[in-house]
C-alpha positions as CSV (number, residue, x, y, z in Angstrom):
1,M,6.3,52.5,5.4
2,L,5.1,49.6,3.5
3,N,1.8,50.1,1.7
4,L,0.3,46.5,2.9
5,N,-2.4,46.7,0.3
6,A,-0.8,46.2,-2.8
7,A,2.2,44.2,-4.3
8,L,5.5,46.0,-3.5
9,D,7.4,47.8,-6.1
10,T,10.9,46.8,-5.1
11,S,12.5,49.0,-7.4
12,D,11.0,51.9,-5.3
13,P,14.2,52.7,-3.0
14,A,11.8,53.6,0.2
15,V,10.2,50.0,-0.2
16,L,13.6,48.5,-0.3
17,Q,14.7,49.8,2.9
18,A,11.7,48.9,4.7
19,L,12.2,45.6,3.5
20,G,15.9,45.7,5.2
21,D,13.9,45.0,8.4
22,V,11.4,42.1,7.1
23,Q,13.1,38.3,7.5
24,G,13.2,36.8,3.9
25,N,11.5,33.6,2.6
26,I,8.1,35.7,3.5
27,L,7.4,37.8,0.4
28,K,9.0,34.8,-1.9
29,G,10.4,31.5,-1.6
30,H,14.2,31.3,-0.9
31,G,14.9,29.2,-3.4
32,R,17.6,26.9,-2.2
33,D,17.9,22.9,-2.8
34,H,18.2,22.3,0.5
35,S,17.2,22.7,4.0
36,A,17.6,22.2,8.1
37,H,15.0,23.0,10.2
38,L,16.3,23.2,13.4
39,F,13.6,22.8,16.6
40,I,14.7,24.7,19.7
41,V,13.9,24.5,23.4
42,F,15.3,27.1,25.4
43,A,17.0,26.8,28.8
44,P,14.6,28.7,31.8
45,D,17.2,30.9,32.0
46,A,16.0,33.5,29.2
47,K,18.7,35.9,28.9
48,P,21.6,33.6,27.2
49,A,18.3,32.9,24.4
50,R,17.6,36.4,24.0
51,A,21.6,37.3,23.3
52,W,22.4,34.7,21.0
53,L,18.8,35.6,19.3
54,A,19.9,39.1,18.8
55,K,23.9,38.2,17.5
56,T,21.8,35.8,15.2
57,G,19.4,38.8,14.0
58,R,22.4,40.6,13.3
59,E,24.5,38.4,11.6
60,R,22.6,35.6,10.3
61,I,19.3,36.2,9.4
62,T,18.7,37.1,5.7
63,S,16.3,39.9,5.2
64,A,13.8,40.2,2.4
65,A,16.3,43.2,0.7
66,G,19.1,40.9,1.2
67,Q,17.3,38.0,-0.5
68,L,16.3,40.0,-3.7
69,A,20.2,41.2,-3.3
70,Q,21.5,37.5,-3.5
71,T,19.2,36.7,-6.2
72,V,20.9,39.0,-8.5
73,A,24.2,37.9,-7.5
74,F,23.1,34.4,-8.2
75,R,22.3,35.4,-11.8
76,R,25.3,37.4,-12.0
77,N,27.3,34.7,-11.0
78,K,25.7,31.8,-12.9
79,G,24.2,29.8,-10.4
80,V,26.6,30.2,-7.2
81,G,24.5,31.2,-4.7
82,E,24.8,31.9,-0.7
83,A,23.5,30.9,2.4
84,F,20.1,31.6,3.7
85,A,18.7,31.9,7.1
86,C,15.5,33.1,8.6
87,L,14.1,32.6,12.3
88,A,10.6,32.2,13.6
89,L,9.0,32.1,17.3
90,S,6.0,30.0,18.7
91,A,3.8,31.5,21.5
92,R,5.8,29.4,24.0
93,G,8.7,30.7,22.7
94,Y,7.5,34.3,23.1
95,V,6.7,33.4,26.7
96,A,9.8,31.7,27.4
97,L,12.0,34.6,26.3
98,G,10.1,37.2,28.8
99,V,8.2,39.4,26.2
100,A,5.5,41.0,27.5
101,E,2.1,39.9,26.7
102,S,1.4,43.0,25.0
103,Q,4.3,42.8,22.8
104,R,3.3,39.3,21.6
105,P,1.6,38.2,18.4
106,A,-2.3,37.6,19.4
107,D,-3.7,35.5,16.3
108,P,-6.2,32.5,18.6
109,F,-4.8,29.9,16.6
110,F,-0.8,30.9,17.4
111,V,-1.7,31.6,21.2
112,K,-3.0,28.2,21.3
113,G,-0.7,26.3,19.2
114,M,-1.1,23.8,16.9
115,K,-1.2,21.0,19.3
116,R,-4.6,23.1,20.6
117,H,-6.1,24.2,17.1
118,N,-9.5,22.8,18.1
119,Q,-9.8,25.0,21.4
120,V,-10.5,28.3,18.8
121,E,-13.9,27.5,17.9
122,L,-13.2,28.2,14.4
123,D,-12.2,25.5,11.4
124,P,-11.6,22.4,13.5
125,I,-9.6,20.0,11.5
126,N,-8.8,16.4,12.1
127,D,-5.3,16.6,13.2
128,P,-3.8,13.0,14.9
129,P,-3.6,12.9,18.4
130,V,-0.4,14.6,19.9
131,S,0.5,11.1,21.3
132,E,0.7,9.7,17.7
133,W,3.3,12.8,16.6
134,E,6.7,12.6,16.2
135,S,8.6,12.9,19.7
136,G,10.5,16.3,19.0
137,F,7.0,17.6,17.9
138,Q,5.2,16.2,21.1
139,D,7.2,18.8,23.5
140,E,7.0,22.2,23.7
141,V,8.9,24.0,20.6
142,H,10.3,27.6,21.0
143,A,11.4,28.6,17.8
144,M,12.7,27.2,14.4
145,L,15.6,28.4,12.7
146,L,16.1,27.4,9.0
147,L,19.0,27.3,7.3
148,A,19.3,26.7,3.4
149,D,21.9,26.5,0.7
150,D,22.1,24.9,-2.9
151,D,25.9,24.2,-0.9
152,K,24.8,20.9,0.7
153,E,28.6,20.7,2.4
154,R,28.5,24.4,3.5
155,L,24.8,23.9,5.0
156,N,26.0,20.8,7.2
157,A,29.0,22.7,8.1
158,N,26.6,26.3,9.4
159,V,24.2,23.6,10.9
160,Q,27.0,21.9,13.0
161,Q,27.5,25.9,13.9
162,V,24.6,26.7,15.0
163,L,24.9,23.5,17.1
164,G,27.7,24.2,19.0
165,E,25.8,27.8,19.7
166,L,23.2,26.1,21.1
167,R,24.8,23.5,23.2
168,E,26.7,26.5,25.0
169,I,23.4,28.0,25.8
170,G,22.2,25.1,27.0
171,A,19.2,25.1,24.7
172,G,17.6,21.3,23.2
173,V,17.0,20.9,19.7
174,F,16.2,18.8,16.9
175,V,16.6,18.5,13.4
176,E,14.4,18.2,10.2
177,R,16.2,17.8,6.5
178,G,14.5,18.8,3.4
179,D,16.2,18.8,-0.2
180,K,14.2,19.6,-3.4
181,L,13.0,16.4,-5.7
182,L,13.6,17.0,-9.2
183,F,12.6,15.1,-12.3
184,D,12.9,15.6,-16.2
185,F,9.5,15.6,-18.0
186,P,10.0,15.6,-21.8
187,G,10.9,19.1,-22.9
188,R,11.2,20.5,-19.1
189,P,14.0,19.3,-17.2
190,G,14.8,19.4,-13.7
191,V,11.1,20.1,-12.8
192,E,10.6,20.5,-9.0
193,I,8.0,17.7,-7.9
194,E,6.5,16.5,-4.7
195,Q,6.5,13.1,-3.6
196,F,3.8,11.5,-5.4
197,G,5.5,12.9,-8.5
198,Y,3.3,16.0,-9.6
199,Q,4.7,19.3,-10.2
200,D,5.0,21.2,-7.1
201,G,4.9,25.1,-6.2
202,I,2.9,26.2,-9.7
203,S,0.9,28.4,-8.5
204,N,1.5,30.9,-5.7
205,P,0.0,34.7,-4.8
206,Q,2.6,37.3,-6.2
207,M,3.3,40.2,-4.0
208,I,6.6,41.9,-5.6
209,V,5.5,43.5,-8.5
210,A,8.8,42.1,-10.7
211,D,7.6,38.5,-10.0
212,L,4.1,39.3,-10.5
213,Q,4.9,41.0,-14.4
214,K,7.3,38.0,-14.8
215,E,4.3,35.8,-14.4
216,R,1.7,37.5,-16.0
217,A,3.9,37.8,-19.1
218,E,5.0,34.1,-19.2
219,R,1.6,32.3,-18.1
220,G,-1.2,35.0,-19.1
221,F,-3.5,36.5,-16.5
222,D,-6.9,37.1,-17.9
223,N,-8.5,34.2,-16.2
224,W,-6.5,33.9,-13.3
225,D,-4.5,36.8,-12.0
226,P,-1.9,35.6,-9.0
227,E,-1.7,39.4,-7.7
228,A,-1.4,39.5,-4.0
229,P,-0.8,42.4,-1.7
230,A,1.9,42.1,0.5
231,G,-0.7,42.3,3.5
232,L,-1.5,38.8,2.6
233,V,1.6,37.7,4.4
234,L,2.6,40.8,6.4
235,V,1.5,42.1,9.8
236,Q,2.4,44.8,11.5
237,E,3.9,43.7,15.1
238,K,2.9,45.3,18.2
239,S,5.9,47.9,19.0
240,A,4.7,51.0,19.6
241,G,5.7,54.3,17.3
242,T,7.6,51.8,14.8
243,E,6.8,50.1,11.5
244,R,7.7,46.9,12.1
245,Y,6.4,43.8,10.1
246,G,6.3,40.2,10.6
247,S,4.5,37.0,9.4
248,Y,2.7,34.2,10.9
249,F,3.9,30.7,9.7
250,V,2.9,27.4,9.6
251,F,5.2,24.3,9.8
252,R,3.8,20.7,9.5
253,K,5.9,17.6,9.0
254,L,3.5,15.0,6.2
255,E,4.6,11.6,5.6
256,Q,3.3,10.7,1.9
257,N,2.7,6.8,1.5
258,V,3.7,6.8,-2.2
259,K,3.1,3.2,-2.4
260,A,-0.6,3.3,-1.3
261,F,-1.2,6.1,-3.2
262,D,0.3,4.9,-6.6
263,D,-2.3,1.4,-5.7
264,G,-5.3,3.7,-4.6
265,I,-4.7,5.7,-8.7
266,E,-4.5,2.1,-10.5
267,E,-8.0,0.9,-8.6
268,L,-9.2,4.5,-9.4
269,A,-8.3,4.0,-13.1
270,S,-9.5,0.5,-13.0
271,V,-13.0,1.8,-11.4
272,L,-13.7,4.5,-14.3
273,D,-12.0,3.0,-17.0
274,I,-9.2,5.5,-17.5
275,S,-5.6,5.5,-17.4
276,P,-3.6,5.9,-14.0
277,R,-2.2,9.5,-15.5
278,D,-5.7,10.8,-16.1
279,A,-7.1,9.0,-12.8
280,G,-4.0,10.9,-10.8
281,A,-5.1,14.3,-12.6
282,L,-8.5,14.0,-11.5
283,A,-7.4,13.3,-7.6
284,V,-4.7,15.8,-7.9
285,G,-6.4,18.4,-10.4
286,R,-3.7,18.5,-12.8
287,H,-1.4,16.2,-14.8
288,Q,1.9,15.1,-13.4
289,D,4.1,17.6,-15.3
290,G,1.7,20.3,-14.2
291,T,-0.9,20.6,-17.8
292,A,-3.8,21.9,-16.3
293,L,-7.1,20.1,-16.9
294,F,-8.3,23.3,-18.5
295,P,-7.0,25.3,-21.5
296,A,-4.3,27.2,-20.1
297,A,-1.9,27.1,-22.6
298,P,0.9,29.5,-21.3
299,I,2.4,33.0,-23.3
300,V,5.6,31.5,-23.7
301,P,5.9,27.7,-24.4
302,G,7.4,25.7,-21.6
303,A,6.0,28.1,-18.6
304,G,3.7,26.7,-15.9
305,Q,0.2,26.5,-16.3
306,N,-2.2,28.5,-14.0
307,N,-4.3,30.8,-16.2
308,F,-7.4,29.2,-15.4
309,N,-10.4,29.4,-13.1
310,F,-13.5,27.2,-12.5
311,A,-16.2,29.3,-13.8
312,S,-17.2,27.2,-16.8
313,D,-16.9,23.6,-14.5
314,R,-19.7,24.2,-12.3
315,P,-22.0,21.1,-12.3
316,P,-25.5,21.1,-10.8
317,E,-25.3,21.4,-6.8
318,G,-24.9,18.6,-4.9
319,D,-23.1,16.7,-7.9
320,A,-18.7,16.7,-6.4
321,A,-17.6,15.9,-10.4
322,G,-17.1,18.1,-12.8
323,V,-13.6,18.2,-15.4
324,C,-12.0,18.9,-12.2
325,P,-13.9,17.5,-9.0
326,F,-14.6,19.4,-6.2
327,H,-12.6,17.0,-4.0
328,S,-9.4,17.5,-5.9
329,H,-6.4,18.6,-4.3
330,I,-5.9,22.0,-6.3
331,R,-9.7,23.1,-6.2
332,R,-10.4,22.3,-2.3
333,T,-7.0,24.6,-1.6
334,N,-7.2,27.4,-4.1
335,P,-11.0,27.5,-5.3
336,R,-10.4,30.3,-7.9
337,G,-14.3,31.4,-7.8
338,D,-15.7,28.5,-6.0
339,I,-16.4,30.6,-2.9
340,P,-18.5,33.3,-4.2
341,H,-20.4,31.0,-6.5
342,Y,-21.8,28.2,-4.0
343,V,-20.4,30.2,-0.7
344,G,-21.8,33.5,-1.5
345,A,-19.0,35.2,0.1
346,P,-17.3,38.0,-2.0
347,I,-14.3,37.0,-4.2
348,E,-12.1,39.5,-2.1
349,F,-12.9,37.3,0.7
350,E,-11.5,34.2,-1.4
351,R,-8.2,36.0,-2.6
352,S,-7.6,37.1,1.2
353,M,-7.6,33.4,2.4
354,R,-4.8,32.2,0.2
355,I,-1.7,31.5,1.9
356,A,2.2,31.8,0.4
357,R,3.1,28.1,0.2
358,R,7.2,27.2,1.3
359,G,7.5,23.9,1.3
360,I,9.9,21.2,0.7
361,T,10.3,17.6,0.2
362,Y,12.4,15.2,2.7
363,G,13.8,11.8,2.0
364,A,15.0,9.9,-0.4
365,R,13.3,8.6,-3.9
366,P,15.8,5.8,-5.6
367,D,13.2,4.4,-7.1
368,L,12.7,6.9,-9.6
369,E,16.0,6.5,-11.0
370,T,16.0,2.8,-10.7
371,G,12.3,1.8,-11.2
372,G,11.9,-0.5,-8.0
373,E,9.2,0.1,-5.4
374,A,8.1,3.1,-4.4
375,P,8.1,4.0,-0.8
376,S,5.5,3.4,1.8
377,S,7.4,5.5,4.7
378,G,10.0,7.5,5.1
379,V,9.6,10.5,2.3
380,G,7.0,13.3,2.4
381,L,6.7,17.1,2.3
382,L,7.8,19.6,5.0
383,F,5.2,21.9,4.6
384,M,5.3,26.0,5.2
385,C,3.3,28.4,4.7
386,H,3.2,32.2,5.5
387,Q,0.2,34.4,5.9
388,A,-0.7,37.3,7.9
389,Q,-3.7,35.4,10.0
390,L,-3.5,31.5,10.6
391,R,-7.4,31.6,9.4
392,Q,-5.8,31.3,5.8
393,F,-4.4,28.0,6.4
394,S,-7.1,26.6,9.1
395,I,-9.9,27.4,6.9
396,Q,-8.0,25.7,4.2
397,Q,-6.9,22.5,6.3
398,N,-10.7,22.2,7.4
399,G,-11.8,22.4,4.2
400,S,-9.6,19.4,3.3
401,D,-10.7,18.0,6.2
402,H,-14.6,17.8,6.0
403,D,-16.6,17.1,2.7
404,Q,-18.8,19.8,3.3
405,F,-16.8,22.4,1.0
406,P,-17.8,24.0,-0.9
407,F,-21.3,22.5,-0.3
408,A,-22.5,19.5,1.9
409,G,-21.5,16.4,-0.1
410,A,-18.6,17.6,-2.0
411,G,-16.3,14.8,-1.0
412,F,-13.4,14.5,1.1
413,E,-9.7,15.9,-0.5
414,G,-8.2,12.8,-1.1
415,L,-4.6,13.7,-1.0
416,N,-4.3,16.1,2.0
417,G,-7.5,15.5,3.7
418,Q,-7.5,13.9,7.6
419,A,-10.6,12.5,7.9
420,A,-11.3,11.8,11.7
421,L,-11.1,8.3,12.8
422,N,-14.4,7.3,14.1
423,T,-16.0,9.1,10.8
424,T,-18.0,7.0,8.3
425,I,-15.9,8.6,5.3
426,Q,-18.3,8.5,2.1
427,P,-16.8,8.0,-1.4
428,Q,-16.0,10.7,-3.7
429,L,-17.7,10.8,-6.6
430,W,-16.0,10.7,-10.0
431,P,-16.5,11.7,-13.6
432,S,-16.6,8.4,-15.9
433,R,-17.7,7.7,-19.3
434,G,-20.8,5.9,-18.0
435,G,-21.7,8.9,-15.5
436,M,-20.9,9.6,-12.3
437,R,-19.1,6.6,-10.0
438,P,-18.4,6.5,-6.0
439,H,-14.9,5.4,-4.9
440,L,-13.1,6.2,-2.3
441,L,-9.1,7.8,-2.5
442,M,-8.1,8.4,1.0
443,R,-5.5,8.7,3.7
444,F,-1.9,8.6,2.1
445,V,-0.6,11.7,4.0
446,K,0.1,11.4,7.9
447,M,0.5,14.3,9.9
448,L,3.9,13.4,12.0
449,G,4.1,16.6,13.6
450,G,4.0,20.7,13.5
451,E,3.6,24.2,15.1
452,Y,2.4,27.6,14.5
453,F,5.1,30.5,14.8
454,F,5.7,33.8,14.0
455,T,8.6,35.5,12.0
456,P,9.2,38.7,13.5
457,S,11.1,42.0,12.2
458,L,14.9,42.0,12.2
459,P,14.7,45.0,14.5
460,F,13.1,42.8,17.2
461,L,15.1,40.0,17.4
462,R,18.3,42.4,17.5
463,E,16.9,44.0,20.3
464,L,16.6,41.1,22.1
465,D,20.0,41.4,24.0
466,S,18.3,44.8,26.0
467,E,16.6,44.4,28.8
468,P,12.8,43.0,28.2
469,R,10.2,45.4,27.1
470,Q,7.4,45.8,29.5
């Protein structure tokens, strides 16, 4: 049995044994450079689909314990890795497979699905109408199989193998591809960035003791501790008499208009009479190379800067601009003490609403090498995250989509926020030498579709070729 109230010590044989039944990528990211996300719609006859899922669970899916072993082997073999796979089911997928309602995950956002998010009377978001989503996401999706690898040729071969298997059982499928985007900053080569050019993946909850200790030793943790309990992402399945764990999973395809963002940052810099570098840092909450806006020098030179909070940056209520504006991306999505201060909820609540981000970029950026024009379409982020309840995601997206967090008038989050099209958007307030300046920075990201899933335990998948449980 896993202790969900603490980070997991994987040196404990009992913990490692339990993680043999948990899928990988939940407690820590798979780390591969390339991925393929196969979105599957099963045929009306559930029996072949159940048999395929059971076989996939036995032969293809990587467990959390297996993922840890792969990491050890990767280091031992000096960067020669192995293939990785995990699988998640939507609420409609559970129904299509004939799983009894008593055995299905019951999170209200999961049950409704992403298309009907606002039918749950909590945390409304401003996603575009489903008619504007990409065609595959407009239809019902039953499952997503994630295949990942550092070897792109092997990944392509595995994708073709799975596509052939799915054709044999009459399933429909479409594929979304992701590739890590790497950039060489001075003294820090090969840094993972997102499409706007900023270091990505710096701040994530650490739920495995060894990873937690490593980050604390490299970055420090007196101002911000990345520790998180396993219960931040794991939830016990509805399976009588067993200890099985899964996780709720979000997938969203987000297209990024890089040219418009670059132009918007140039305009903001002109308004504030600062450099585009500093203007971008105000919008994101970090500089492009990940440098924080607060003193946060790591213990180990070159390590990510994450040991900071916002306690020293709280201007009078109603004033949305400090050193790091409230509408900046990182402050809106990880408020680091702002919720207790402004909202009155305990710090335990704030920390319980974190998510474990697992995204990867898509689309090519030859302009980063050639210096040509930045793309306005065709590139973006395959946003993914794990959590124990989908409100952990929904409360963050709600905060980005409205200007009332953590207080009225704080401003829309300019990067990922989605203001309703029929809403008059008030300019955000930005710090400048001459005092605060209003300026609107908004709508550089377009949501193209997605779904809410549940990543079930491996025993659940492996038993699907038995008779449906009632």
